[in-house]
N, C-alpha and C positions, 0 to 999 in steps of 0.2 A: 846402231839405231834401228836398222831394218830387222834384226833378230829380236829386239825388244818389242817392236810392233807385232811381229808374228806371235811372240809369246803371249802378249796381251790379247790378241785376236783369238788365239787358241783357248786361253782361259775363259774368255767371254763365251765362246762357243760351247765349251764344256759346261759352264754354269747354266746357260740356256737349255742345254740338253738335259741337265739334272732337273731343272724346274719342269720341263715339258713332261718327263717320264716319272717324276717323283722319286728320284734316286737319292738316297741319303749320303751323307759325307763319308761314312765308314764302309761303303759298299766295296766288295772285292774287285768289282769291275773298275772302279776308280783307282784302286791300288795297282791293277794291271796297267792301266793307262799311264799312271805315274812312272812305273818301271820302264815302260816303253819310251816315255819322254826322257828318262835318265839315259837309256840306251842310245837314243838318237843324239842326245847332248854329248855323250862320250865319243860318238862317231864324229860329230862336228868338231869337237876339240882336237881329236886325232887328225882330222883333215886339215885344220889350221896349223897344227904343230909339225906334221910330217909331209906337207905338200898338199896334194889334191886327192887323198884317198877318200872314196865314198863307196859303200858296199855295192856289190853287184846285186842284180835281182835275185839270184840264187841264194846269196848270203842273207839278204833281207827276208826272203821266204823261209829259209831255214830258221832264222831268228824268230819269226812270227809263229812257225810251227812249234818251236821249242816253248815259246811263251804259251801257246795254246795247250800243249801237253801239260805244262806245269800248272796252268790255271785249272785244267780238268782234275788233276791230282788234288789241288787245293780244294776245289769244290767238293770232291768225293770225301776228303777228310773232314771238311766242314759239315757235310751232311751226316757222316757217321757220328761226329761229336754231338750234333744237334739231336740225333736219334738217342744217343746215350743219355743226354741230359733230359730228354723227355721221359725216358724210362726210370729216372731217379725217383720220382714220386711213387711209382708202382712198387719199387723196391722197399721204400719206407712203409708203404701200406702192408706189404707182405711181412716185413719184420714186425710190425705192430700186431698182426694177426697171429704170428708165431709166438710172440711174447704173451699175448692174451691166452693162447692155448696152453703155454707152459705154466702160467700162473693158475689157470683153472685146474690143470692136472695136479699141480702141487697142493692146491687147496683140497681137492678131492682125496689125494693121498693122505693129507693131514687129518681130514675128517674120518677117513677109513681107519687110520691108526688110532685115533682117539676112541672110536666106537669099538674097535677090536680090544683095545686095552681096558675099556670100562666093562664090557659085557662078557668077554671071553676069558680074561685073565683074572 
């Protein structure tokens, strides 16, 4: 019962925090928080199954540092993807300008061919 009360209190606190700072449901920070909750849940289940194992401060700090490094990598990849998606309209615009130049060149060559065939041949 005590664990359920803690879980409810934690979820309530997270919801209040989301409302306070306007954080959306799909935010990567919430995904990181969920991963951390899963990690702590696995530690608690291991503690109940194998006796009284609870991580030392060093193990906990190492886990948090690993989570921090992975979240920075994720953020970097997300920023690169966002930048690539922002460049997509520019690529379409460039392709349209190249296609227009090709069509204009083809029409000019056709007109030149017709004029050469009519007046010089």
